[in-house]
DSSP file (Angstrom, degrees, kcal/mol; ACC not computed):
  #  RESIDUE AA STRUCTURE BP1 BP2  ACC     N-H-->O    O-->H-N    N-H-->O    O-->H-N    TCO  KAPPA ALPHA  PHI   PSI    X-CA   Y-CA   Z-CA
    1    1 A M     >        0   0    0      0, 0.0     4,-2.1     0, 0.0     5,-0.1   0.000 360.0 360.0 360.0 -46.9   79.7  104.7  111.6
    2    2 A T  H  >  +     0   0    0      1,-0.2     4,-2.5     2,-0.2     5,-0.2   0.915 360.0  50.1 -63.4 -44.0   82.5  102.2  112.6
    3    3 A E  H  > S+     0   0    0      1,-0.2     4,-2.5     2,-0.2    -1,-0.2   0.882 109.1  53.2 -62.1 -37.7   80.7   99.2  111.2
    4    4 A D  H  > S+     0   0    0      2,-0.2     4,-2.2     1,-0.2    -1,-0.2   0.911 109.4  48.0 -63.0 -42.6   80.1  101.1  108.0
    5    5 A R  H  X S+     0   0    0     -4,-2.1     4,-2.6     2,-0.2    -2,-0.2   0.918 111.6  49.9 -64.6 -43.1   83.8  101.8  107.7
    6    6 A T  H  X S+     0   0    0     -4,-2.5     4,-2.5     1,-0.2    -2,-0.2   0.911 110.9  49.6 -62.0 -42.4   84.7   98.2  108.3
    7    7 A S  H  X S+     0   0    0     -4,-2.5     4,-2.4     2,-0.2    -1,-0.2   0.892 111.2  49.3 -63.1 -40.4   82.2   97.1  105.7
    8    8 A R  H  X S+     0   0    0     -4,-2.2     4,-2.6     2,-0.2     5,-0.2   0.913 110.2  50.2 -66.3 -42.4   83.7   99.5  103.2
    9    9 A I  H  X S+     0   0    0     -4,-2.6     4,-2.6     1,-0.2     5,-0.3   0.945 111.8  48.9 -58.8 -48.1   87.2   98.3  103.9
   10   10 A R  H  X S+     0   0    0     -4,-2.5     4,-2.7     1,-0.2     5,-0.3   0.920 111.4  49.6 -57.2 -46.0   86.1   94.7  103.4
   11   11 A S  H  X S+     0   0    0     -4,-2.4     4,-2.3     1,-0.2    -1,-0.2   0.929 112.0  46.6 -61.1 -48.2   84.4   95.6  100.2
   12   12 A Y  H  X S+     0   0    0     -4,-2.6     4,-2.1     1,-0.2    -1,-0.2   0.922 116.0  45.0 -60.7 -45.6   87.4   97.4   98.7
   13   13 A L  H  X S+     0   0    0     -4,-2.6     4,-2.5    -5,-0.2     5,-0.4   0.885 112.8  49.6 -71.2 -38.3   89.8   94.7   99.7
   14   14 A E  H  X S+     0   0    0     -4,-2.7     4,-1.8    -5,-0.3    -1,-0.2   0.912 113.3  47.4 -64.8 -41.0   87.6   91.8   98.5
   15   15 A R  H  < S+     0   0    0     -4,-2.3    -2,-0.2    -5,-0.3    -1,-0.2   0.898 118.0  41.1 -65.9 -40.4   87.1   93.5   95.2
   16   16 A A  H  < S+     0   0    0     -4,-2.1    -2,-0.2    -5,-0.2    -1,-0.2   0.841 132.5  16.0 -77.5 -34.7   90.8   94.3   94.7
   17   17 A F  H  < S-     0   0    0     -4,-2.5    33,-0.4    -5,-0.2    32,-0.3   0.568  75.9-140.7-122.8 -11.9   92.4   91.0   96.0
   18   18 A Q     <  -     0   0    0     -4,-1.8    31,-0.3    -5,-0.4    -4,-0.1   0.942  38.2-159.1  43.9  57.6   89.8   88.2   96.1
   19   19 A P        -     0   0    0      0, 0.0    29,-0.2     0, 0.0     3,-0.1  -0.248  29.4-149.7 -70.3 151.8   91.5   87.1   99.4
   20   20 A D  S    S+     0   0    0     27,-2.1     2,-0.3     1,-0.3    28,-0.1   0.526  93.1  28.9 -92.3  -8.1   91.1   83.6  100.8
   21   21 A H  E     +A   47   0A   0     26,-1.1    26,-2.4     2,-0.0     2,-0.3  -0.963  66.9 167.5-147.9 133.5   91.5   85.1  104.3
   22   22 A L  E     +A   46   0A   0     -2,-0.3     2,-0.4    24,-0.2    24,-0.2  -0.920   2.4 173.8-149.1 120.8   90.5   88.6  105.4
   23   23 A D  E     -A   45   0A   0     22,-2.7    22,-2.6    -2,-0.3     2,-0.5  -0.996   8.0-169.7-128.5 129.9   90.3   89.9  109.0
   24   24 A I  E     -A   44   0A   0     -2,-0.4     2,-0.5    20,-0.2    20,-0.2  -0.979   1.1-168.6-123.6 122.9   89.6   93.5  109.9
   25   25 A V  E     -A   43   0A   0     18,-3.0    18,-2.4    -2,-0.5     2,-0.8  -0.949  13.0-147.9-113.0 125.4   90.0   94.7  113.5
   26   26 A D  E     +A   42   0A   0     -2,-0.5     3,-0.3    16,-0.2    16,-0.2  -0.833  21.9 171.5 -91.5 112.0   88.7   98.2  114.4
   27   27 A D    >   +     0   0    0     14,-2.7     3,-0.6    -2,-0.8     4,-0.3   0.100  40.3 116.1-106.1  19.3   91.0   99.5  117.1
   28   28 A S  G >   +     0   0    0     13,-0.6     3,-1.6     1,-0.2    -1,-0.2   0.838  66.3  62.3 -61.4 -36.4   89.5  103.0  117.1
   29   29 A R  G >  S+     0   0    0      1,-0.3     3,-1.6    -3,-0.3    -1,-0.2   0.872  97.5  56.4 -60.1 -37.9   88.2  102.9  120.7
   30   30 A S  G <  S+     0   0    0     -3,-0.6    -1,-0.3     1,-0.3    -2,-0.2   0.590 108.1  50.3 -73.2  -6.1   91.7  102.4  122.1
   31   31 A H  G X  S+     0   0    0     -3,-1.6     3,-2.1    -4,-0.3    -1,-0.3   0.186  77.5 142.7-112.6  14.7   92.7  105.7  120.4
   32   32 A A  T <   +     0   0    0     -3,-1.6     3,-0.1     1,-0.3    -3,-0.1  -0.300  68.1  25.3 -57.3 135.4   89.8  107.8  121.7
   33   33 A G  T 3  S+     0   0    0      1,-0.4    -1,-0.3     3,-0.0     2,-0.1   0.256  87.4 130.6  92.5 -12.3   90.9  111.3  122.5
   34   34 A H    <   -     0   0    0     -3,-2.1     2,-0.7     1,-0.1    -1,-0.4  -0.484  66.0-110.2 -70.9 145.5   93.8  111.3  120.1
   35   35 A Q        +     0   0    0     -2,-0.1     2,-0.3    -3,-0.1    -1,-0.1  -0.694  66.3 115.8 -82.3 116.4   94.0  114.3  117.8
   36   36 A H  S    S-     0   0    0     -2,-0.7    -3,-0.0     0, 0.0    40,-0.0  -0.931  77.2 -81.9-163.0-179.4   93.3  113.4  114.2
   37   37 A D  S    S-     0   0    0     -2,-0.3    -2,-0.1    35,-0.1     0, 0.0   0.193  74.5 -88.8 -84.5  18.6   90.6  114.1  111.6
   38   38 A G  S    S+     0   0    0      1,-0.3    -1,-0.1    36,-0.0    35,-0.1   0.345  82.5 135.7  97.6  -8.1   88.1  111.6  112.7
   39   39 A G        -     0   0    0     33,-0.3    -1,-0.3    36,-0.1    36,-0.3  -0.368  52.4-112.8 -71.9 156.6   89.3  108.6  110.8
   40   40 A G  E     - b   0  75A   0     34,-2.3    36,-2.8    36,-0.1    37,-1.8  -0.318  14.7-118.5 -88.2 170.4   89.5  105.2  112.5
   41   41 A H  E     + b   0  77A   0     35,-0.2   -14,-2.7    34,-0.2   -13,-0.6  -0.947  40.2 175.0-109.0 123.7   92.4  103.0  113.4
   42   42 A F  E     -Ab  26  78A   0     35,-2.4    37,-2.7    -2,-0.5     2,-0.4  -0.923  25.8-154.4-132.9 153.7   92.3   99.5  111.8
   43   43 A F  E     -Ab  25  79A   0    -18,-2.4   -18,-3.0    -2,-0.3     2,-0.4  -0.998  17.9-166.0-127.0 127.8   94.4   96.4  111.5
   44   44 A V  E     -Ab  24  80A   0     35,-3.1    37,-2.6    -2,-0.4     2,-0.5  -0.942  12.6-170.9-118.2 130.5   94.0   94.2  108.4
   45   45 A T  E     +Ab  23  81A   0    -22,-2.6   -22,-2.7    -2,-0.4     2,-0.4  -0.991  21.9 170.2-114.8 122.2   95.2   90.7  107.9
   46   46 A I  E     -Ab  22  82A   0     35,-2.6    37,-3.2    -2,-0.5     2,-0.5  -0.994  21.3-164.2-137.9 137.4   94.8   89.6  104.3
   47   47 A R  E     +Ab  21  83A   0    -26,-2.4   -27,-2.1    -2,-0.4   -26,-1.1  -0.987  24.8 153.1-124.4 125.2   96.0   86.6  102.3
   48   48 A S    >   -     0   0    0     35,-2.4     3,-1.6    -2,-0.5     4,-0.2  -0.997  52.1-125.4-150.3 147.2   95.8   86.7   98.5
   49   49 A G  G >  S+     0   0    0     -2,-0.3     3,-1.3   -31,-0.3    35,-0.1   0.714 105.5  74.1 -62.7 -20.9   97.6   85.1   95.5
   50   50 A Q  G 3  S+     0   0    0    -33,-0.4    -1,-0.3     1,-0.3    34,-0.1   0.656  90.1  57.7 -69.3 -13.9   98.2   88.7   94.3
   51   51 A F  G X  S+     0   0    0     -3,-1.6     3,-2.1    32,-0.3    -1,-0.3   0.536  76.5 124.1 -91.2  -7.4  100.9   89.1   97.0
   52   52 A E  T <  S+     0   0    0     -3,-1.3     3,-0.1     1,-0.3    -3,-0.0  -0.302  83.4   5.0 -56.6 128.7  102.9   86.1   95.7
   53   53 A G  T 3  S+     0   0    0      1,-0.3     2,-0.3    -2,-0.0    -1,-0.3   0.537 103.9 121.3  75.7   6.7  106.5   87.1   95.0
   54   54 A R    <   -     0   0    0     -3,-2.1    -1,-0.3     1,-0.1    30,-0.1  -0.774  62.3-118.0-104.2 148.4  106.0   90.7   96.2
   55   55 A S     >  -     0   0    0     -2,-0.3     4,-2.5    -3,-0.1     5,-0.2  -0.282  31.6-105.2 -74.0 166.3  108.0   92.4   99.0
   56   56 A T  H  > S+     0   0    0      1,-0.2     4,-2.5     2,-0.2     5,-0.2   0.909 122.6  51.9 -58.2 -43.4  106.3   93.6  102.2
   57   57 A V  H  > S+     0   0    0      1,-0.2     4,-2.4     2,-0.2    -1,-0.2   0.919 109.8  48.4 -61.7 -44.5  106.6   97.2  101.0
   58   58 A E  H  > S+     0   0    0      2,-0.2     4,-2.2     1,-0.2    -1,-0.2   0.915 111.1  50.8 -62.0 -42.9  104.9   96.3   97.7
   59   59 A R  H  X S+     0   0    0     -4,-2.5     4,-2.1     1,-0.2    -2,-0.2   0.925 110.9  48.2 -60.5 -45.6  102.1   94.4   99.4
   60   60 A H  H  X S+     0   0    0     -4,-2.5     4,-3.0     1,-0.2     5,-0.2   0.911 109.7  52.3 -63.7 -41.8  101.4   97.4  101.7
   61   61 A R  H  X S+     0   0    0     -4,-2.4     4,-2.5     1,-0.2    -1,-0.2   0.893 108.2  52.3 -60.1 -38.8  101.4   99.8   98.8
   62   62 A M  H  X S+     0   0    0     -4,-2.2     4,-2.0     2,-0.2    -1,-0.2   0.917 111.5  45.5 -62.8 -43.8   98.9   97.6   97.1
   63   63 A V  H  X S+     0   0    0     -4,-2.1     4,-1.5     2,-0.2    -2,-0.2   0.936 113.3  49.1 -66.8 -46.6   96.6   97.6  100.1
   64   64 A Y  H  < S+     0   0    0     -4,-3.0     4,-0.4     1,-0.2     3,-0.2   0.901 110.2  52.9 -58.8 -40.1   96.9  101.3  100.6
   65   65 A G  H >< S+     0   0    0     -4,-2.5     3,-0.9    -5,-0.2     4,-0.2   0.894 107.0  51.1 -61.9 -40.6   96.2  101.8   96.9
   66   66 A A  H 3< S+     0   0    0     -4,-2.0     3,-0.2     1,-0.2    -1,-0.2   0.788 118.0  39.2 -66.6 -26.9   93.0   99.7   97.2
   67   67 A L  T >X S+     0   0    0     -4,-1.5     3,-2.2    -3,-0.2     4,-0.5   0.269  78.9 114.8-106.0  10.0   91.9  101.9  100.2
   68   68 A K  G X4 S+     0   0    0     -3,-0.9     3,-1.0    -4,-0.4    -1,-0.2   0.788  70.3  61.2 -56.6 -31.7   93.0  105.3   98.9
   69   69 A E  G 34 S+     0   0    0      1,-0.2    -1,-0.3    -3,-0.2     4,-0.1   0.719 104.7  50.0 -68.1 -18.8   89.5  106.6   98.7
   70   70 A M  G <>>S+     0   0    0     -3,-2.2     4,-2.6     3,-0.1     5,-1.8   0.523  90.0 129.2 -96.1  -6.6   89.0  106.1  102.4
   71   71 A M  T <<5S-     0   0    0     -3,-1.0     5,-0.1    -4,-0.5     6,-0.0  -0.821  75.2 -10.8-105.2 139.9   92.2  107.8  103.5
   72   72 A P  T  45S+     0   0    0      0, 0.0   -33,-0.3     0, 0.0    -1,-0.2  -0.969 129.4  56.8 -95.4   2.2   92.6  110.0  105.6
   73   73 A D  T  45S+     0   0    0      1,-0.2    -2,-0.2    -4,-0.1     3,-0.1   0.869 126.0  17.2 -64.4 -38.1   88.9  110.9  106.2
   74   74 A H  T  <5S+     0   0    0     -4,-2.6   -34,-2.3     1,-0.3     2,-0.5   0.660 129.9  45.7-109.2 -22.5   87.7  107.4  107.2
   75   75 A I  E   < +b   40   0A   0     -5,-1.8    -1,-0.3   -36,-0.3   -34,-0.2  -0.973  52.5 167.4-124.6 115.9   91.0  105.6  107.9
   76   76 A H  E    S+     0   0A   0    -36,-2.8     2,-0.4    -2,-0.5   -35,-0.2   0.834  74.5  15.1 -91.0 -40.9   93.5  107.5  110.1
   77   77 A A  E     -b   41   0A   0    -37,-1.8   -35,-2.4     2,-0.0     2,-0.4  -0.996  65.2-171.3-139.1 142.2   95.8  104.6  110.8
   78   78 A L  E     -b   42   0A   0     -2,-0.4     2,-0.4   -37,-0.2   -35,-0.2  -0.965   7.7-163.8-141.0 119.5   96.2  101.2  109.2
   79   79 A G  E     -b   43   0A   0    -37,-2.7   -35,-3.1    -2,-0.4     2,-0.4  -0.843  19.7-161.7 -96.5 139.0   98.2   98.2  110.3
   80   80 A I  E     +b   44   0A   0     -2,-0.4     2,-0.5   -37,-0.2   -35,-0.2  -0.980  25.9 179.3-131.3 131.6   98.7   95.6  107.6
   81   81 A K  E     -b   45   0A   0    -37,-2.6   -35,-2.6    -2,-0.4     2,-0.6  -0.917  20.8-177.4-122.3 101.6   99.7   92.0  107.5
   82   82 A A  E     -b   46   0A   0     -2,-0.5     2,-0.3   -37,-0.2   -35,-0.2  -0.903   5.5-178.8-108.7 120.4   99.6   91.0  103.9
   83   83 A L  E     -b   47   0A   0    -37,-3.2   -35,-2.4    -2,-0.6   -32,-0.3  -0.833  24.7-131.1-121.7 152.2  100.3   87.3  103.1
   84   84 A S    >   -     0   0    0     -2,-0.3     3,-2.3   -37,-0.2   -35,-0.2  -0.570  45.9 -93.4 -90.9 166.2  100.6   85.1  100.1
   85   85 A P  T 3  S+     0   0    0      0, 0.0   -36,-0.1     0, 0.0    -1,-0.1   0.772 124.2  54.6 -54.6 -30.7   98.7   81.7  100.0
   86   86 A G  T 3  S+     0   0    0      2,-0.1     2,-0.3   -37,-0.0   -37,-0.0   0.538  96.2  82.4 -80.8  -5.1  101.7   79.8  101.3
   87   87 A E  S <  S-     0   0    0     -3,-2.3     2,-0.3     2,-0.0    -4,-0.1  -0.737  72.4-136.0-102.0 148.0  102.1   82.0  104.4
   88   88 A S              0   0    0     -2,-0.3    -4,-0.1     1,-0.1    -2,-0.1  -0.785 360.0 360.0-107.3 149.5  100.1   81.7  107.6
   89   89 A A              0   0    0     -2,-0.3    -1,-0.1    -6,-0.1    -2,-0.0   0.458 360.0 360.0 -75.3 360.0   98.5   84.4  109.6
């Protein structure tokens, strides 16, 4: 199930942003036992030209928008580091 969610996240983000860097960490295990609706906890680092000139808030909104079909059923919590090509992870 977790691998499937990670693959879906990757697919949505690659389709939306054509990133030159994408790293997805599933942190769901460290939150085992927390009360929520079964969605996982993920951290995404993504670098794309589409983030150039955008604020952090705008970048996060873009990522949330790309993943909206997965929230909240498949993604309960999402940490985001969204970078433009000139920025390093």
